[in-house]
Residue, then its C-alpha position, 0 to 999 in steps of 0.5 A: x500500500x502506498x501512503x498517504x491514504x485518503x478517506x473523504x467526507x464520511x457523514x457523521x451526523x446532521x451536516x457534520x463530516x469527517x475526512x481522514x488521511x493516513x500517512x507514514x511519519x518516521x515509519x509510523x502510521x499517523x491519522x489526521x481527521x478534519x471535521x467539517x460542516x456546511x459552516x466551515x472547519x470544526x477542527x482537526x484531530x491527529x492520532x498515532x500509535x503513540x497517542x491512539x485515543x482522544x476523548x472529550x473534545x468539543x468543536x464549534x463553528x457558528x452555532x453548530x457543535x460537535x462533541x467527540x466522546x472518543x476517537x480511536x486509531x488502530x494501525x494496520x499491522x500484519x493481517x490486522x486492518x487499520x481503522x479510525x473510529x469515532x463516537x459522540x454527538x452533533x447538533x444541526x447548524x442552528x445548534x439544536x437537536x443533538x444526535x448521537x453517532x458511532x462510526x468507523x471513519x477509515x479502514x485500511x490494510x498494509 
């Protein structure tokens, strides 16, 4: 497999999407996930085998809020697929009607 690998525009909830890029940095797989909405960029999370999990992150643009309960990274190794999973909740563009999500936003093999 050649890097970087892109996983664009996975719909999480309402109008919030996640776009993940997996790259090799110093021989180590690293994922960078951008969270976007129609109002713009909510924020970015970078994970690696050194820091594979991030929890309790709030991102906001305009009135829209994304709450990430947990985002987790698993590097591909041998026969084990790599993956990035994310769970949390997000509001609509007016900041109302929060809805939960739990998704696999990227998966790849060596």
